[in-house]
PAFILO-741581 format. One record per residue: residue in three letters; residue number from 0; x, y negated, z of N, C-alpha, C, O in turn. Coordinates in steps of 0.1 Angstrom, whole numbers, plus 5000, padded with zeros to 4 digits. Example, Ala and Ser with C-alpha at 12.3 -4.5 7.8 and 13.67 -1.06 7.14 Angstrom:
<nodes>
residu:num:n.u:n.v:n.w:ca.u:ca.v:ca.w:c.u:c.v:c.w:o.u:o.v:o.w
Ala:0:5132:5057:5078:5123:5045:5078:5132:5033:5078:5142:5033:5085 .
Ser:1:5128:5022:5071:5137:5011:5071:5129:5000:5079:5134:4989:5080 .
</nodes>
This chain:
<nodes>
residu:num:n.u:n.v:n.w:ca.u:ca.v:ca.w:c.u:c.v:c.w:o.u:o.v:o.w
Met:0:4839:5062:5027:4853:5065:5029:4856:5056:5042:4852:5045:5047 .
Val:1:4865:5065:5046:4869:5052:5059:4888:5055:5052:4892:5065:5046 .
Ile:2:4898:5041:5057:4908:5042:5059:4913:5047:5072:4908:5041:5082 .
Thr:3:4921:5057:5074:4919:5060:5092:4935:5063:5093:4939:5067:5104 .
Lys:4:4944:5060:5085:4955:5061:5089:4963:5051:5080:4964:5057:5069 .
Val:5:4968:5039:5079:4983:5033:5074:4998:5035:5080:5000:5031:5092 .
Lys:6:5008:5040:5071:5019:5035:5074:5028:5023:5065:5024:5020:5054 .
Ile:7:5036:5020:5068:5041:5008:5062:5058:5009:5066:5064:5010:5077 .
Arg:8:5062:5010:5054:5077:5009:5051:5087:5000:5049:5093:5002:5039 .
Leu:9:5089:4989:5057:5096:4974:5053:5109:4978:5042:5117:4987:5044 .
Met:10:5108:4968:5029:5115:4969:5020:5124:4955:5022:5120:4945:5028 .
Asp:11:5136:4956:5017:5145:4942:5019:5149:4940:5003:5161:4939:5000 .
Lys:12:5139:4938:4993:5139:4936:4979:5134:4920:4976:5125:4917:4983 .
Pro:13:5138:4911:4969:5130:4904:4963:5117:4903:4963:5110:4895:4969 .
Arg:14:5110:4915:4953:5098:4910:4949:5091:4929:4958:5081:4927:4965 .
Leu:15:5093:4938:4957:5093:4951:4965:5092:4947:4982:5101:4950:4989 .
Lys:16:5084:4942:4985:5086:4942:5001:5078:4949:5008:5075:4943:5018 .
Ala:17:5073:4960:5007:5074:4975:5017:5067:4987:5008:5061:4985:4997 .
Ile:18:5068:4996:5012:5061:5011:5005:5049:5018:5015:5051:5023:5026 .
Ala:19:5040:5016:5011:5028:5018:5022:5021:5036:5019:5021:5042:5008 .
Ser:20:5016:5039:5028:5011:5053:5029:4997:5053:5032:4996:5045:5042 .
Ile:21:4984:5056:5029:4968:5055:5036:4963:5068:5036:4964:5075:5026 .
Thr:22:4956:5071:5045:4948:5086:5046:4935:5085:5050:4931:5079:5060 .
Leu:23:4929:5091:5040:4913:5082:5037:4905:5097:5045:4907:5108:5040 .
Asp:24:4899:5095:5053:4891:5102:5062:4895:5111:5066:4887:5120:5066 .
Asn:25:4906:5113:5072:4916:5121:5076:4920:5135:5072:4924:5145:5078 .
Glu:26:4918:5132:5058:4915:5144:5045:4925:5144:5037:4932:5154:5035 .
Leu:27:4928:5128:5031:4933:5128:5019:4943:5117:5018:4940:5107:5012 .
Thr:28:4957:5118:5022:4968:5108:5020:4974:5104:5004:4979:5110:4995 .
Ile:29:4971:5094:5005:4980:5088:4991:4992:5083:4996:4991:5079:5007 .
Asn:30:5004:5083:4989:5018:5080:4993:5024:5069:4981:5022:5069:4969 .
Asp:31:5032:5059:4988:5041:5053:4973:5033:5038:4967:5034:5030:4957 .
Ile:32:5024:5041:4980:5018:5024:4966:5029:5013:4974:5035:5013:4984 .
Lys:33:5027:5005:4964:5041:4992:4963:5033:4981:4971:5021:4978:4969 .
Val:34:5040:4975:4981:5035:4958:4980:5046:4953:4973:5058:4955:4973 .
Ile:35:5038:4945:4967:5044:4935:4959:5043:4923:4961:5032:4919:4965 .
Lys:36:5056:4909:4959:5052:4894:4954:5052:4893:4943:5060:4898:4935 .
Thr:37:5041:4885:4939:5032:4879:4925:5029:4870:4928:5018:4867:4934 .
Gly:38:5041:4860:4925:5040:4847:4923:5038:4839:4939:5049:4837:4944 .
Lys:39:5025:4835:4947:5025:4835:4956:5015:4843:4967:5009:4841:4978 .
Arg:40:5016:4850:4961:5009:4863:4972:5012:4875:4968:5017:4878:4958 .
Leu:41:5008:4884:4982:5010:4897:4982:4998:4910:4975:4986:4909:4977 .
Cys:42:5002:4919:4966:4991:4930:4963:4998:4940:4961:5010:4943:4959 .
Ala:43:4987:4944:4963:4996:4963:4963:4991:4969:4947:4982:4967:4939 .
Glu:44:5003:4978:4946:5003:4983:4932:5000:5000:4938:5004:5004:4949 .
Phe:45:4995:5007:4930:4993:5020:4932:5000:5028:4922:5001:5026:4910 .
Pro:46:5007:5040:4931:5014:5050:4921:5012:5055:4909:5001:5055:4902 .
Lys:47:5024:5058:4905:5021:5057:4886:5031:5068:4887:5042:5069:4892 .
His:48:5024:5078:4879:5032:5090:4871:5040:5079:4861:5038:5067:4860 .
Gln:49:5051:5090:4851:5058:5083:4844:5054:5081:4836:5058:5071:4830 .
Phe:50:5043:5091:4830:5033:5088:4818:5027:5076:4816:5026:5071:4805 .
Ala:51:5022:5072:4829:5011:5062:4836:5022:5046:4832:5019:5035:4830 .
Lys:52:5034:5052:4834:5045:5038:4840:5050:5037:4827:5059:5028:4826 .
Asn:53:5047:5046:4814:5057:5043:4799:5044:5037:4792:5044:5031:4782 .
Asn:54:5031:5041:4800:5020:5033:4793:5011:5018:4801:5000:5014:4798 .
Asn:55:5020:5013:4811:5012:5007:4819:5002:5007:4824:4994:4998:4824 .
Leu:56:5001:5023:4830:4984:5028:4837:4990:5028:4853:5001:5027:4858 .
Glu:57:4979:5030:4857:4980:5034:4870:4973:5048:4872:4963:5052:4867 .
Tyr:58:4981:5054:4881:4982:5070:4888:4968:5071:4893:4959:5076:4886 .
Ile:59:4967:5066:4902:4957:5067:4912:4944:5049:4908:4946:5037:4906 .
Val:60:4937:5055:4909:4925:5042:4902:4911:5038:4914:4900:5044:4914 .
Pro:61:4913:5029:4921:4906:5028:4927:4891:5025:4914:4891:5016:4906 .
Arg:62:4880:5034:4915:4871:5031:4908:4860:5018:4907:4851:5018:4899 .
Asn:63:4862:5005:4920:4857:4995:4916:4865:4986:4924:4874:4990:4931 .
Lys:64:4860:4972:4921:4866:4959:4930:4862:4964:4943:4873:4964:4948 .
Asp:65:4853:4968:4952:4854:4966:4960:4861:4977:4968:4863:4976:4980 .
Val:66:4864:4988:4961:4873:4998:4970:4889:4993:4969:4897:4993:4978 .
Arg:67:4892:4988:4953:4907:4979:4958:4908:4974:4965:4918:4979:4970 .
Arg:68:4902:4959:4974:4898:4949:4979:4901:4956:5000:4909:4952:5009 .
Met:69:4889:4971:4999:4888:4975:5010:4909:4981:5008:4917:4978:5017 .
Ile:70:4910:4984:5003:4921:4993:5005:4938:4982:5005:4949:4984:5010 .
Glu:71:4932:4973:4997:4947:4962:4997:4945:4952:5011:4956:4949:5016 .
Ser:72:4936:4949:5014:4932:4944:5028:4939:4954:5036:4951:4951:5039 .
Glu:73:4934:4964:5041:4942:4974:5052:4956:4975:5050:4963:4977:5060 .
Ile:74:4961:4976:5039:4976:4977:5038:4984:4967:5037:4996:4968:5039 .
Leu:75:4977:4951:5033:4983:4938:5035:4982:4932:5052:4989:4923:5055 .
Asp:76:4975:4936:5058:4969:4938:5072:4983:4940:5076:4992:4932:5079 .
Glu:77:4982:4956:5076:4991:4963:5085:5006:4955:5078:5013:4954:5089 .
Tyr:78:5013:4951:5070:5020:4950:5064:5025:4935:5074:5036:4934:5080 .
Asp:79:5015:4926:5074:5017:4914:5083:5021:4918:5099:5031:4913:5104 .
Asn:80:5011:4928:5105:5018:4930:5113:5031:4935:5117:5038:4931:5126 .
Lys:81:5033:4947:5108:5045:4952:5111:5056:4942:5107:5064:4939:5115 .
Asn:82:5057:4935:5093:5063:4921:5093:5065:4912:5106:5076:4907:5109 .
Lys:83:5056:4912:5112:5056:4902:5126:5065:4906:5137:5070:4898:5145 .
Tyr:84:5067:4922:5136:5069:4927:5152:5079:4938:5146:5087:4941:5156 .
Asp:85:5082:4945:5136:5089:4957:5134:5105:4959:5132:5111:4948:5135 .
Asn:86:5110:4967:5130:5125:4966:5126:5116:4972:5119:5105:4978:5120 .
Pro:87:5129:4964:5102:5121:4968:5090:5126:4983:5085:5121:4986:5074 .
Leu:88:5137:4995:5095:5135:5004:5087:5123:5017:5096:5124:5029:5095 .
Ser:89:5115:5010:5104:5107:5023:5108:5094:5017:5106:5091:5006:5102 .
Tyr:90:5084:5033:5110:5070:5031:5102:5060:5026:5115:5063:5028:5127 .
Gln:91:5048:5020:5108:5038:5020:5118:5028:5026:5114:5025:5027:5102 .
Lys:92:5020:5032:5127:5009:5036:5124:4996:5026:5128:4997:5017:5137 .
Lys:93:4982:5031:5118:4971:5027:5123:4962:5036:5124:4961:5043:5114 .
Thr:94:4954:5039:5133:4944:5050:5134:4931:5035:5134:4931:5024:5139 .
Gly:95:4919:5044:5125:4909:5041:5128:4895:5049:5133:4885:5043:5135 .
</nodes>
């Protein structure tokens, strides 16, 4: 599994820093991944269905820590790039 595209939309909120979308193997896109500030670090929060939200469950679930770290790392790297160089209301695309 390869992340072939990352899109970031910066947000101007205290806790919610961005909304991300990723594409895997140019075949599957996952939208609405939140970049949130928790204490001193940023993390990626996967989208949740209303039932999942009400029960504190994730709707999209990485099957192991390595996959979660890989996805989070790609998203946060792109967030850092976007936050440094781009207008907060535009999108950044990355292909690999």
